[in-house]
N, CA, C, O and the ligand as a Tripos MOL2 file, in Angstrom:
@<TRIPOS>MOLECULE
protein
  309   307    78     0     0
PROTEIN
NO_CHARGES

@<TRIPOS>ATOM
      1 N         115.4790  143.5570  111.2460 N.3       1 MET1
      2 CA        114.8740  142.5790  112.1500 C.3       1 MET1
      3 C         113.7320  141.8470  111.4430 C.2       1 MET1
      4 O         112.9510  142.4530  110.7100 O.2       1 MET1
      5 N         113.6520  140.5840  111.6660 N.am      2 VAL2
      6 CA        112.5960  139.7870  111.0450 C.3       2 VAL2
      7 C         111.4170  139.6970  112.0060 C.2       2 VAL2
      8 O         111.5600  139.2590  113.1470 O.2       2 VAL2
      9 N         110.2760  140.1090  111.5350 N.am      3 THR3
     10 CA        109.0640  140.0140  112.3440 C.3       3 THR3
     11 C         108.2100  138.8490  111.8560 C.2       3 THR3
     12 O         108.4840  138.2340  110.8250 O.2       3 THR3
     13 N         107.1830  138.5740  112.6190 N.am      4 VAL4
     14 CA        106.2490  137.5250  112.2190 C.3       4 VAL4
     15 C         105.6600  137.8510  110.8490 C.2       4 VAL4
     16 O         105.5010  136.9700  110.0050 O.2       4 VAL4
     17 N         105.3430  139.1120  110.6430 N.am      5 LEU5
     18 CA        104.7780  139.5190  109.3520 C.3       5 LEU5
     19 C         105.7630  139.2450  108.2160 C.2       5 LEU5
     20 O         105.3800  138.7340  107.1630 O.2       5 LEU5
     21 N         107.0430  139.5920  108.4380 N.am      6 ASP6
     22 CA        108.0660  139.3220  107.4130 C.3       6 ASP6
     23 C         108.1010  137.8400  107.0660 C.2       6 ASP6
     24 O         108.1580  137.4530  105.8980 O.2       6 ASP6
     25 N         108.0640  137.0200  108.1200 N.am      7 ALA7
     26 CA        108.1640  135.5830  107.9030 C.3       7 ALA7
     27 C         106.9570  135.0600  107.1260 C.2       7 ALA7
     28 O         107.0940  134.2260  106.2310 O.2       7 ALA7
     29 N         105.7690  135.5640  107.4840 N.am      8 LEU8
     30 CA        104.5660  135.1300  106.7780 C.3       8 LEU8
     31 C         104.6260  135.5350  105.3090 C.2       8 LEU8
     32 O         104.2540  134.7680  104.4200 O.2       8 LEU8
     33 N         105.1020  136.7540  105.0750 N.am      9 GLN9
     34 CA        105.1670  137.2400  103.6960 C.3       9 GLN9
     35 C         106.2070  136.4800  102.8930 C.2       9 GLN9
     36 O         106.1130  136.3870  101.6690 O.2       9 GLN9
     37 N         107.2090  135.9320  103.5950 N.am     10 ALA10
     38 CA        108.2350  135.1340  102.9220 C.3      10 ALA10
     39 C         107.7750  133.7000  102.7190 C.2      10 ALA10
     40 O         108.5370  132.8670  102.2270 O.2      10 ALA10
     41 N         106.5300  133.4030  103.0950 N.am     11 GLY11
     42 CA        105.9800  132.0820  102.8510 C.3      11 GLY11
     43 C         106.2960  131.0690  103.9310 C.2      11 GLY11
     44 O         106.0960  129.8690  103.7410 O.2      11 GLY11
     45 N         106.7920  131.5500  105.0730 N.am     12 LYS12
     46 CA        107.0960  130.6220  106.1660 C.3      12 LYS12
     47 C         105.8000  130.1270  106.7910 C.2      12 LYS12
     48 O         104.8480  130.8850  106.9740 O.2      12 LYS12
     49 N         105.7840  128.8470  107.1130 N.am     13 THR13
     50 CA        104.5250  128.2550  107.5600 C.3      13 THR13
     51 C         104.5710  127.7730  108.9990 C.2      13 THR13
     52 O         103.5300  127.4640  109.5790 O.2      13 THR13
     53 N         105.7620  127.7030  109.5870 N.am     14 TYR14
     54 CA        105.8330  127.2090  110.9630 C.3      14 TYR14
     55 C         107.0500  127.7930  111.6570 C.2      14 TYR14
     56 O         107.9080  128.4100  111.0250 O.2      14 TYR14
     57 N         107.1120  127.5900  112.9650 N.am     15 LEU15
     58 CA        108.2950  127.9450  113.7370 C.3      15 LEU15
     59 C         109.0500  126.6670  114.0920 C.2      15 LEU15
     60 O         108.4640  125.6930  114.5670 O.2      15 LEU15
     61 N         110.3350  126.6890  113.8580 N.am     16 ALA16
     62 CA        111.1940  125.5770  114.2560 C.3      16 ALA16
     63 C         111.8440  125.9650  115.5790 C.2      16 ALA16
     64 O         112.6880  126.8590  115.6330 O.2      16 ALA16
     65 N         111.4400  125.2810  116.6370 N.am     17 ILE17
     66 CA        111.8650  125.6250  117.9890 C.3      17 ILE17
     67 C         112.7860  124.5290  118.5070 C.2      17 ILE17
     68 O         112.3970  123.3670  118.6240 O.2      17 ILE17
     69 N         114.0200  124.9300  118.8140 N.am     18 ARG18
     70 CA        115.0040  123.9410  119.2300 C.3      18 ARG18
     71 C         115.2340  124.0220  120.7400 C.2      18 ARG18
     72 O         115.4720  125.0960  121.2930 O.2      18 ARG18
     73 N         115.1560  122.8660  121.3860 N.am     19 CYS19
     74 CA        115.5070  122.7820  122.8020 C.3      19 CYS19
     75 C         116.7780  121.9590  122.9160 C.2      19 CYS19
     76 O         116.8030  120.7730  122.5840 O.2      19 CYS19
     77 N         117.8330  122.6090  123.3930 N.am     20 GLU20
     78 CA        119.1310  121.9330  123.4730 C.3      20 GLU20
     79 C         119.1320  120.8340  124.5450 C.2      20 GLU20
     80 O         119.5880  119.7270  124.2600 O.2      20 GLU20
     81 N         118.6400  121.0960  125.7710 N.am     21 PRO21
     82 CA        118.6480  120.0240  126.7830 C.3      21 PRO21
     83 C         117.8930  118.7750  126.3360 C.2      21 PRO21
     84 O         118.3200  117.6580  126.6300 O.2      21 PRO21
     85 N         116.7850  118.9490  125.6360 N.am     22 CYS22
     86 CA        115.9960  117.7990  125.1790 C.3      22 CYS22
     87 C         116.4760  117.2830  123.8260 C.2      22 CYS22
     88 O         116.0520  116.2190  123.3740 O.2      22 CYS22
     89 N         117.3480  118.0300  123.1950 N.am     23 ARG23
     90 CA        117.8360  117.6610  121.8650 C.3      23 ARG23
     91 C         116.6840  117.4070  120.8970 C.2      23 ARG23
     92 O         116.6670  116.4170  120.1660 O.2      23 ARG23
     93 N         115.7380  118.3140  120.9140 N.am     24 VAL24
     94 CA        114.6270  118.1730  119.9830 C.3      24 VAL24
     95 C         114.4520  119.4590  119.1960 C.2      24 VAL24
     96 O         114.7820  120.5490  119.6640 O.2      24 VAL24
     97 N         113.9350  119.3080  118.0120 N.am     25 LEU25
     98 CA        113.5620  120.4280  117.1670 C.3      25 LEU25
     99 C         112.0890  120.2370  116.8380 C.2      25 LEU25
    100 O         111.7060  119.2800  116.1650 O.2      25 LEU25
    101 N         111.2750  121.1610  117.3220 N.am     26 ARG26
    102 CA        109.8380  121.0270  117.1010 C.3      26 ARG26
    103 C         109.3900  122.0100  116.0320 C.2      26 ARG26
    104 O         109.8310  123.1590  115.9960 O.2      26 ARG26
    105 N         108.5210  121.5440  115.1760 N.am     27 HIS27
    106 CA        107.9060  122.4210  114.1820 C.3      27 HIS27
    107 C         106.4930  122.7230  114.6580 C.2      27 HIS27
    108 O         105.6740  121.8200  114.8280 O.2      27 HIS27
    109 N         106.2220  123.9970  114.8690 N.am     28 VAL28
    110 CA        104.9110  124.3880  115.3820 C.3      28 VAL28
    111 C         104.2890  125.3910  114.4220 C.2      28 VAL28
    112 O         104.9180  126.3800  114.0460 O.2      28 VAL28
    113 N         103.0490  125.1260  114.0300 N.am     29 TRP29
    114 CA        102.3740  126.0030  113.0810 C.3      29 TRP29
    115 C         102.0210  127.3260  113.7310 C.2      29 TRP29
    116 O         101.8140  127.4050  114.9420 O.2      29 TRP29
    117 N         101.9570  128.3600  112.9150 N.am     30 TRP30
    118 CA        101.6300  129.7000  113.4150 C.3      30 TRP30
    119 C         100.3390  129.6970  114.2210 C.2      30 TRP30
    120 O         100.2430  130.3490  115.2610 O.2      30 TRP30
    121 N          99.3500  128.9600  113.7340 N.am     31 LYS31
    122 CA         98.0280  129.0400  114.3640 C.3      31 LYS31
    123 C          98.0400  128.4910  115.7840 C.2      31 LYS31
    124 O          97.0900  128.7010  116.5380 O.2      31 LYS31
    125 N          99.1110  127.7880  116.1540 N.am     32 ASN32
    126 CA         99.2020  127.3010  117.5250 C.3      32 ASN32
    127 C          99.7520  128.3540  118.4860 C.2      32 ASN32
    128 O          99.9220  128.0960  119.6780 O.2      32 ASN32
    129 N         100.0270  129.5460  117.9460 N.am     33 PHE33
    130 CA        100.4940  130.6570  118.7790 C.3      33 PHE33
    131 C          99.5350  131.8330  118.6500 C.2      33 PHE33
    132 O          99.8830  132.8600  118.0670 O.2      33 PHE33
    133 N          98.3230  131.6850  119.1940 N.am     34 PRO34
    134 CA         97.3430  132.7700  119.0240 C.3      34 PRO34
    135 C          97.8120  134.0730  119.6680 C.2      34 PRO34
    136 O          97.3070  135.1420  119.3230 O.2      34 PRO34
    137 N          98.7700  134.0050  120.6000 N.am     35 GLN35
    138 CA         99.2220  135.2160  121.2690 C.3      35 GLN35
    139 C         100.2750  135.9680  120.4610 C.2      35 GLN35
    140 O         100.6580  137.0780  120.8310 O.2      35 GLN35
    141 N         100.7460  135.3810  119.3680 N.am     36 LEU36
    142 CA        101.7320  136.0630  118.5230 C.3      36 LEU36
    143 C         101.0790  137.2010  117.7680 C.2      36 LEU36
    144 O          99.9530  137.0800  117.2860 O.2      36 LEU36
    145 N         101.7960  138.3090  117.6710 N.am     37 ARG37
    146 CA        101.3170  139.4240  116.8660 C.3      37 ARG37
    147 C         102.2200  139.6000  115.6650 C.2      37 ARG37
    148 O         103.3870  139.2080  115.6780 O.2      37 ARG37
    149 N         101.6550  140.2040  114.6170 N.am     38 LEU38
    150 CA        102.3980  140.3030  113.3610 C.3      38 LEU38
    151 C         103.6890  141.0960  113.5200 C.2      38 LEU38
    152 O         104.6630  140.8520  112.8080 O.2      38 LEU38
    153 N         103.6970  142.0480  114.4540 N.am     39 GLY39
    154 CA        104.8820  142.8790  114.6230 C.3      39 GLY39
    155 C         105.9260  142.2820  115.5590 C.2      39 GLY39
    156 O         106.9830  142.8800  115.7650 O.2      39 GLY39
    157 N         105.6470  141.1130  116.1280 N.am     40 ASP40
    158 CA        106.6090  140.5060  117.0450 C.3      40 ASP40
    159 C         107.8690  140.0890  116.2910 C.2      40 ASP40
    160 O         107.8050  139.5980  115.1630 O.2      40 ASP40
    161 N         109.0030  140.2920  116.9320 N.am     41 ARG41
    162 CA        110.2760  139.9090  116.3170 C.3      41 ARG41
    163 C         110.6150  138.4730  116.6560 C.2      41 ARG41
    164 O         110.4370  138.0160  117.7850 O.2      41 ARG41
    165 N         111.1140  137.7680  115.6360 N.am     42 LEU42
    166 CA        111.4300  136.3550  115.8590 C.3      42 LEU42
    167 C         112.5530  136.1880  116.8740 C.2      42 LEU42
    168 O         112.5900  135.2000  117.6070 O.2      42 LEU42
    169 N         113.4820  137.1640  116.9170 N.am     43 ASP43
    170 CA        114.6080  136.9930  117.8400 C.3      43 ASP43
    171 C         114.2130  137.2400  119.2920 C.2      43 ASP43
    172 O         115.0150  137.0200  120.1990 O.2      43 ASP43
    173 N         112.9850  137.6930  119.5140 N.am     44 GLU44
    174 CA        112.5110  137.8600  120.8920 C.3      44 GLU44
    175 C         111.7590  136.6240  121.3860 C.2      44 GLU44
    176 O         111.4940  136.4800  122.5790 O.2      44 GLU44
    177 N         111.4270  135.7510  120.4640 N.am     45 LEU45
    178 CA        110.5740  134.6210  120.8460 C.3      45 LEU45
    179 C         111.2340  133.6400  121.8140 C.2      45 LEU45
    180 O         110.5460  133.1160  122.6900 O.2      45 LEU45
    181 N         112.5440  133.3650  121.6950 N.am     46 PRO46
    182 CA        113.1280  132.4400  122.6800 C.3      46 PRO46
    183 C         112.9060  132.9060  124.1120 C.2      46 PRO46
    184 O         112.7890  132.0770  125.0150 O.2      46 PRO46
    185 N         112.8450  134.2160  124.3410 N.am     47 GLY47
    186 CA        112.6190  134.7270  125.6830 C.3      47 GLY47
    187 C         111.1780  134.6060  126.1430 C.2      47 GLY47
    188 O         110.8810  134.8020  127.3210 O.2      47 GLY47
    189 N         110.2760  134.2810  125.2130 N.am     48 ARG48
    190 CA        108.8550  134.2100  125.5590 C.3      48 ARG48
    191 C         108.3320  132.7890  125.5670 C.2      48 ARG48
    192 O         107.1710  132.5480  125.8980 O.2      48 ARG48
    193 N         109.1870  131.8480  125.2030 N.am     49 LEU49
    194 CA        108.7410  130.4610  125.1060 C.3      49 LEU49
    195 C         109.4950  129.5920  126.0970 C.2      49 LEU49
    196 O         110.6200  129.9010  126.4910 O.2      49 LEU49
    197 N         108.8580  128.5040  126.4890 N.am     50 ARG50
    198 CA        109.5290  127.5070  127.3200 C.3      50 ARG50
    199 C         109.2180  126.1310  126.7810 C.2      50 ARG50
    200 O         108.1330  125.8660  126.2630 O.2      50 ARG50
    201 N         110.1950  125.2730  126.9170 N.am     51 CYS51
    202 CA        110.0000  123.8830  126.5130 C.3      51 CYS51
    203 C         108.9370  123.2460  127.4080 C.2      51 CYS51
    204 O         108.9670  123.4050  128.6280 O.2      51 CYS51
    205 N         107.9980  122.5240  126.7900 N.am     52 GLU52
    206 CA        106.9480  121.8760  127.5750 C.3      52 GLU52
    207 C         107.5110  120.7660  128.4480 C.2      52 GLU52
    208 O         106.9490  120.4390  129.4940 O.2      52 GLU52
    209 N         108.6130  120.1970  128.0170 N.am     53 LYS53
    210 CA        109.1740  119.0480  128.7290 C.3      53 LYS53
    211 C         110.0690  119.4770  129.8840 C.2      53 LYS53
    212 O         109.8560  119.0710  131.0260 O.2      53 LYS53
    213 N         111.0790  120.3050  129.5820 N.am     54 CYS54
    214 CA        112.1010  120.5800  130.5900 C.3      54 CYS54
    215 C         111.9980  121.9880  131.1590 C.2      54 CYS54
    216 O         112.6450  122.2950  132.1600 O.2      54 CYS54
    217 N         111.1940  122.8530  130.5370 N.am     55 GLY55
    218 CA        111.0090  124.1910  131.0630 C.3      55 GLY55
    219 C         112.0850  125.1820  130.6880 C.2      55 GLY55
    220 O         112.0220  126.3430  131.0940 O.2      55 GLY55
    221 N         113.0820  124.7450  129.9130 N.am     56 HIS56
    222 CA        114.1300  125.6650  129.4790 C.3      56 HIS56
    223 C         113.6430  126.5370  128.3380 C.2      56 HIS56
    224 O         112.7190  126.1930  127.6010 O.2      56 HIS56
    225 N         114.3030  127.6820  128.2240 N.am     57 ARG57
    226 CA        114.0430  128.5190  127.0570 C.3      57 ARG57
    227 C         114.6150  127.8230  125.8280 C.2      57 ARG57
    228 O         115.6400  127.1480  125.9210 O.2      57 ARG57
    229 N         113.9670  127.9790  124.6860 N.am     58 PRO58
    230 CA        114.5310  127.3840  123.4770 C.3      58 PRO58
    231 C         115.8590  128.0320  123.1060 C.2      58 PRO58
    232 O         116.0530  129.2310  123.3110 O.2      58 PRO58
    233 N         116.7600  127.2430  122.5650 N.am     59 SER59
    234 CA        118.0540  127.7870  122.1800 C.3      59 SER59
    235 C         117.9630  128.5230  120.8530 C.2      59 SER59
    236 O         118.7970  129.3800  120.5630 O.2      59 SER59
    237 N         116.9700  128.2020  120.0520 N.am     60 SER60
    238 CA        116.7580  128.9800  118.8410 C.3      60 SER60
    239 C         115.3250  128.8290  118.3760 C.2      60 SER60
    240 O         114.6920  127.7920  118.5760 O.2      60 SER60
    241 N         114.8280  129.8780  117.7550 N.am     61 VAL61
    242 CA        113.5110  129.8550  117.1370 C.3      61 VAL61
    243 C         113.6600  130.4360  115.7460 C.2      61 VAL61
    244 O         114.0920  131.5770  115.5790 O.2      61 VAL61
    245 N         113.3010  129.6500  114.7570 N.am     62 GLU62
    246 CA        113.4020  130.1230  113.3830 C.3      62 GLU62
    247 C         112.1070  129.8340  112.6490 C.2      62 GLU62
    248 O         111.3990  128.8710  112.9480 O.2      62 GLU62
    249 N         111.8150  130.6870  111.6840 N.am     63 ALA63
    250 CA        110.6580  130.4430  110.8420 C.3      63 ALA63
    251 C         111.0680  129.4910  109.7340 C.2      63 ALA63
    252 O         112.1510  129.6140  109.1620 O.2      63 ALA63
    253 N         110.2040  128.5540  109.4410 N.am     64 GLY64
    254 CA        110.5030  127.5990  108.3870 C.3      64 GLY64
    255 C         109.3380  127.4760  107.4310 C.2      64 GLY64
    256 O         108.2150  127.8820  107.7280 O.2      64 GLY64
    257 N         109.6320  126.9100  106.2860 N.am     65 ALA65
    258 CA        108.5930  126.6480  105.3000 C.3      65 ALA65
    259 C         108.7420  125.2190  104.8190 C.2      65 ALA65
    260 O         109.8120  124.6180  104.9120 O.2      65 ALA65
    261 N         107.6590  124.6960  104.3100 N.am     66 GLN66
    262 CA        107.7000  123.3220  103.8240 C.3      66 GLN66
    263 C         108.8260  123.1290  102.8140 C.2      66 GLN66
    264 O         109.4730  122.0820  102.7820 O.2      66 GLN66
    265 N         109.0550  124.1580  101.9850 N.am     67 SER67
    266 CA        110.0470  124.0190  100.9280 C.3      67 SER67
    267 C         111.4720  124.0150  101.4740 C.2      67 SER67
    268 O         112.4090  123.6710  100.7540 O.2      67 SER67
    269 N         111.6490  124.4060  102.7780 N.am     68 ASP68
    270 CA        112.9780  124.3760  103.3890 C.3      68 ASP68
    271 C         113.3140  123.0010  103.9510 C.2      68 ASP68
    272 O         114.4720  122.6960  104.2370 O.2      68 ASP68
    273 N         112.2790  122.1780  104.1030 N.am     69 ALA69
    274 CA        112.4720  120.9170  104.8050 C.3      69 ALA69
    275 C         113.3790  119.9850  104.0110 C.2      69 ALA69
    276 O         113.3440  119.9420  102.7810 O.2      69 ALA69
    277 N         114.1770  119.2540  104.7450 N.am     70 PHE70
    278 CA        115.1020  118.3100  104.1170 C.3      70 PHE70
    279 C         114.3190  117.2720  103.3250 C.2      70 PHE70
    280 O         113.3270  116.7140  103.7940 O.2      70 PHE70
    281 N         114.7910  117.0350  102.1280 N.am     71 GLY71
    282 CA        114.1890  115.9670  101.3360 C.3      71 GLY71
    283 C         113.0130  116.4110  100.4940 C.2      71 GLY71
    284 O         112.4630  115.6340   99.7140 O.2      71 GLY71
    285 N         112.6350  117.6530  100.6560 N.am     72 TYR72
    286 CA        111.4950  118.1390   99.8840 C.3      72 TYR72
    287 C         111.9520  118.4390   98.4510 C.2      72 TYR72
    288 O         112.9640  119.1110   98.2510 O.2      72 TYR72
    289 N         111.2230  117.9520   97.4760 N.am     73 ALA73
    290 CA        111.5880  118.1970   96.0950 C.3      73 ALA73
    291 C         111.2170  119.6250   95.7140 C.2      73 ALA73
    292 O         110.0400  119.9850   95.6710 O.2      73 ALA73
    293 N         112.2350  120.4290   95.4390 N.am     74 LYS74
    294 CA        111.9670  121.8360   95.1770 C.3      74 LYS74
    295 C         111.6060  122.0950   93.7210 C.2      74 LYS74
    296 O         111.0130  123.1210   93.3910 O.2      74 LYS74
    297 N         111.9680  121.1630   92.8620 N.am     75 LYS75
    298 CA        111.7020  121.4070   91.4530 C.3      75 LYS75
    299 C         110.9700  120.2170   90.8630 C.2      75 LYS75
    300 O         111.1320  119.0810   91.3080 O.2      75 LYS75
    301 N         110.1770  120.4950   89.8690 N.am     76 ILE76
    302 CA        109.5090  119.4280   89.1290 C.3      76 ILE76
    303 C         110.0800  119.4380   87.7220 C.2      76 ILE76
    304 O         110.0640  120.4620   87.0390 O.2      76 ILE76
    305 N         110.5800  118.2970   87.3020 N.am     77 TYR77
    306 CA        111.1880  118.2270   85.9800 C.3      77 TYR77
    307 C         110.2530  117.5870   84.9740 C.2      77 TYR77
    308 O         110.6080  117.4490   83.8030 O.2      77 TYR77
    309 ZN        113.3760  120.8070  126.6400 Zn       78 ZN78
@<TRIPOS>BOND
     1     1     2 1
     2     2     3 1
     3     3     4 2
     4     3     5 am
     5     5     6 1
     6     6     7 1
     7     7     8 2
     8     7     9 am
     9     9    10 1
    10    10    11 1
    11    11    12 2
    12    11    13 am
    13    13    14 1
    14    14    15 1
    15    15    16 2
    16    15    17 am
    17    17    18 1
    18    18    19 1
    19    19    20 2
    20    19    21 am
    21    21    22 1
    22    22    23 1
    23    23    24 2
    24    23    25 am
    25    25    26 1
    26    26    27 1
    27    27    28 2
    28    27    29 am
    29    29    30 1
    30    30    31 1
    31    31    32 2
    32    31    33 am
    33    33    34 1
    34    34    35 1
    35    35    36 2
    36    35    37 am
    37    37    38 1
    38    38    39 1
    39    39    40 2
    40    39    41 am
    41    41    42 1
    42    42    43 1
    43    43    44 2
    44    43    45 am
    45    45    46 1
    46    46    47 1
    47    47    48 2
    48    47    49 am
    49    49    50 1
    50    50    51 1
    51    51    52 2
    52    51    53 am
    53    53    54 1
    54    54    55 1
    55    55    56 2
    56    55    57 am
    57    57    58 1
    58    58    59 1
    59    59    60 2
    60    59    61 am
    61    61    62 1
    62    62    63 1
    63    63    64 2
    64    63    65 am
    65    65    66 1
    66    66    67 1
    67    67    68 2
    68    67    69 am
    69    69    70 1
    70    70    71 1
    71    71    72 2
    72    71    73 am
    73    73    74 1
    74    74    75 1
    75    75    76 2
    76    75    77 am
    77    77    78 1
    78    78    79 1
    79    79    80 2
    80    79    81 am
    81    81    82 1
    82    82    83 1
    83    83    84 2
    84    83    85 am
    85    85    86 1
    86    86    87 1
    87    87    88 2
    88    87    89 am
    89    89    90 1
    90    90    91 1
    91    91    92 2
    92    91    93 am
    93    93    94 1
    94    94    95 1
    95    95    96 2
    96    95    97 am
    97    97    98 1
    98    98    99 1
    99    99   100 2
   100    99   101 am
   101   101   102 1
   102   102   103 1
   103   103   104 2
   104   103   105 am
   105   105   106 1
   106   106   107 1
   107   107   108 2
   108   107   109 am
   109   109   110 1
   110   110   111 1
   111   111   112 2
   112   111   113 am
   113   113   114 1
   114   114   115 1
   115   115   116 2
   116   115   117 am
   117   117   118 1
   118   118   119 1
   119   119   120 2
   120   119   121 am
   121   121   122 1
   122   122   123 1
   123   123   124 2
   124   123   125 am
   125   125   126 1
   126   126   127 1
   127   127   128 2
   128   127   129 am
   129   129   130 1
   130   130   131 1
   131   131   132 2
   132   131   133 am
   133   133   134 1
   134   134   135 1
   135   135   136 2
   136   135   137 am
   137   137   138 1
   138   138   139 1
   139   139   140 2
   140   139   141 am
   141   141   142 1
   142   142   143 1
   143   143   144 2
   144   143   145 am
   145   145   146 1
   146   146   147 1
   147   147   148 2
   148   147   149 am
   149   149   150 1
   150   150   151 1
   151   151   152 2
   152   151   153 am
   153   153   154 1
   154   154   155 1
   155   155   156 2
   156   155   157 am
   157   157   158 1
   158   158   159 1
   159   159   160 2
   160   159   161 am
   161   161   162 1
   162   162   163 1
   163   163   164 2
   164   163   165 am
   165   165   166 1
   166   166   167 1
   167   167   168 2
   168   167   169 am
   169   169   170 1
   170   170   171 1
   171   171   172 2
   172   171   173 am
   173   173   174 1
   174   174   175 1
   175   175   176 2
   176   175   177 am
   177   177   178 1
   178   178   179 1
   179   179   180 2
   180   179   181 am
   181   181   182 1
   182   182   183 1
   183   183   184 2
   184   183   185 am
   185   185   186 1
   186   186   187 1
   187   187   188 2
   188   187   189 am
   189   189   190 1
   190   190   191 1
   191   191   192 2
   192   191   193 am
   193   193   194 1
   194   194   195 1
   195   195   196 2
   196   195   197 am
   197   197   198 1
   198   198   199 1
   199   199   200 2
   200   199   201 am
   201   201   202 1
   202   202   203 1
   203   203   204 2
   204   203   205 am
   205   205   206 1
   206   206   207 1
   207   207   208 2
   208   207   209 am
   209   209   210 1
   210   210   211 1
   211   211   212 2
   212   211   213 am
   213   213   214 1
   214   214   215 1
   215   215   216 2
   216   215   217 am
   217   217   218 1
   218   218   219 1
   219   219   220 2
   220   219   221 am
   221   221   222 1
   222   222   223 1
   223   223   224 2
   224   223   225 am
   225   225   226 1
   226   226   227 1
   227   227   228 2
   228   227   229 am
   229   229   230 1
   230   230   231 1
   231   231   232 2
   232   231   233 am
   233   233   234 1
   234   234   235 1
   235   235   236 2
   236   235   237 am
   237   237   238 1
   238   238   239 1
   239   239   240 2
   240   239   241 am
   241   241   242 1
   242   242   243 1
   243   243   244 2
   244   243   245 am
   245   245   246 1
   246   246   247 1
   247   247   248 2
   248   247   249 am
   249   249   250 1
   250   250   251 1
   251   251   252 2
   252   251   253 am
   253   253   254 1
   254   254   255 1
   255   255   256 2
   256   255   257 am
   257   257   258 1
   258   258   259 1
   259   259   260 2
   260   259   261 am
   261   261   262 1
   262   262   263 1
   263   263   264 2
   264   263   265 am
   265   265   266 1
   266   266   267 1
   267   267   268 2
   268   267   269 am
   269   269   270 1
   270   270   271 1
   271   271   272 2
   272   271   273 am
   273   273   274 1
   274   274   275 1
   275   275   276 2
   276   275   277 am
   277   277   278 1
   278   278   279 1
   279   279   280 2
   280   279   281 am
   281   281   282 1
   282   282   283 1
   283   283   284 2
   284   283   285 am
   285   285   286 1
   286   286   287 1
   287   287   288 2
   288   287   289 am
   289   289   290 1
   290   290   291 1
   291   291   292 2
   292   291   293 am
   293   293   294 1
   294   294   295 1
   295   295   296 2
   296   295   297 am
   297   297   298 1
   298   298   299 1
   299   299   300 2
   300   299   301 am
   301   301   302 1
   302   302   303 1
   303   303   304 2
   304   303   305 am
   305   305   306 1
   306   306   307 1
   307   307   308 2
@<TRIPOS>SUBSTRUCTURE
     1 MET1         2 RESIDUE 1 A MET
     2 VAL2         6 RESIDUE 1 A VAL
     3 THR3        10 RESIDUE 1 A THR
     4 VAL4        14 RESIDUE 1 A VAL
     5 LEU5        18 RESIDUE 1 A LEU
     6 ASP6        22 RESIDUE 1 A ASP
     7 ALA7        26 RESIDUE 1 A ALA
     8 LEU8        30 RESIDUE 1 A LEU
     9 GLN9        34 RESIDUE 1 A GLN
    10 ALA10       38 RESIDUE 1 A ALA
    11 GLY11       42 RESIDUE 1 A GLY
    12 LYS12       46 RESIDUE 1 A LYS
    13 THR13       50 RESIDUE 1 A THR
    14 TYR14       54 RESIDUE 1 A TYR
    15 LEU15       58 RESIDUE 1 A LEU
    16 ALA16       62 RESIDUE 1 A ALA
    17 ILE17       66 RESIDUE 1 A ILE
    18 ARG18       70 RESIDUE 1 A ARG
    19 CYS19       74 RESIDUE 1 A CYS
    20 GLU20       78 RESIDUE 1 A GLU
    21 PRO21       82 RESIDUE 1 A PRO
    22 CYS22       86 RESIDUE 1 A CYS
    23 ARG23       90 RESIDUE 1 A ARG
    24 VAL24       94 RESIDUE 1 A VAL
    25 LEU25       98 RESIDUE 1 A LEU
    26 ARG26      102 RESIDUE 1 A ARG
    27 HIS27      106 RESIDUE 1 A HIS
    28 VAL28      110 RESIDUE 1 A VAL
    29 TRP29      114 RESIDUE 1 A TRP
    30 TRP30      118 RESIDUE 1 A TRP
    31 LYS31      122 RESIDUE 1 A LYS
    32 ASN32      126 RESIDUE 1 A ASN
    33 PHE33      130 RESIDUE 1 A PHE
    34 PRO34      134 RESIDUE 1 A PRO
    35 GLN35      138 RESIDUE 1 A GLN
    36 LEU36      142 RESIDUE 1 A LEU
    37 ARG37      146 RESIDUE 1 A ARG
    38 LEU38      150 RESIDUE 1 A LEU
    39 GLY39      154 RESIDUE 1 A GLY
    40 ASP40      158 RESIDUE 1 A ASP
    41 ARG41      162 RESIDUE 1 A ARG
    42 LEU42      166 RESIDUE 1 A LEU
    43 ASP43      170 RESIDUE 1 A ASP
    44 GLU44      174 RESIDUE 1 A GLU
    45 LEU45      178 RESIDUE 1 A LEU
    46 PRO46      182 RESIDUE 1 A PRO
    47 GLY47      186 RESIDUE 1 A GLY
    48 ARG48      190 RESIDUE 1 A ARG
    49 LEU49      194 RESIDUE 1 A LEU
    50 ARG50      198 RESIDUE 1 A ARG
    51 CYS51      202 RESIDUE 1 A CYS
    52 GLU52      206 RESIDUE 1 A GLU
    53 LYS53      210 RESIDUE 1 A LYS
    54 CYS54      214 RESIDUE 1 A CYS
    55 GLY55      218 RESIDUE 1 A GLY
    56 HIS56      222 RESIDUE 1 A HIS
    57 ARG57      226 RESIDUE 1 A ARG
    58 PRO58      230 RESIDUE 1 A PRO
    59 SER59      234 RESIDUE 1 A SER
    60 SER60      238 RESIDUE 1 A SER
    61 VAL61      242 RESIDUE 1 A VAL
    62 GLU62      246 RESIDUE 1 A GLU
    63 ALA63      250 RESIDUE 1 A ALA
    64 GLY64      254 RESIDUE 1 A GLY
    65 ALA65      258 RESIDUE 1 A ALA
    66 GLN66      262 RESIDUE 1 A GLN
    67 SER67      266 RESIDUE 1 A SER
    68 ASP68      270 RESIDUE 1 A ASP
    69 ALA69      274 RESIDUE 1 A ALA
    70 PHE70      278 RESIDUE 1 A PHE
    71 GLY71      282 RESIDUE 1 A GLY
    72 TYR72      286 RESIDUE 1 A TYR
    73 ALA73      290 RESIDUE 1 A ALA
    74 LYS74      294 RESIDUE 1 A LYS
    75 LYS75      298 RESIDUE 1 A LYS
    76 ILE76      302 RESIDUE 1 A ILE
    77 TYR77      306 RESIDUE 1 A TYR
    78 ZN78       309 GROUP 0 **** ****
């Protein structure tokens, strides 16, 4: 199981929260979740979050890092 601590140690910098009804994917920094604890499991987070717009639970919550983002140059030549 991946916990918040695992994600932080893997260099993840934000949570990518997807709301299917709104068709949006939001990137939210860790510091915006002061109630998160290091031992919390990422797969439990959809049950603890609600979309600010429509009130639905997110369809997925994943940890992301800047280097995962599309278009980011991963190597310097
Ligand atoms: Zn929504």
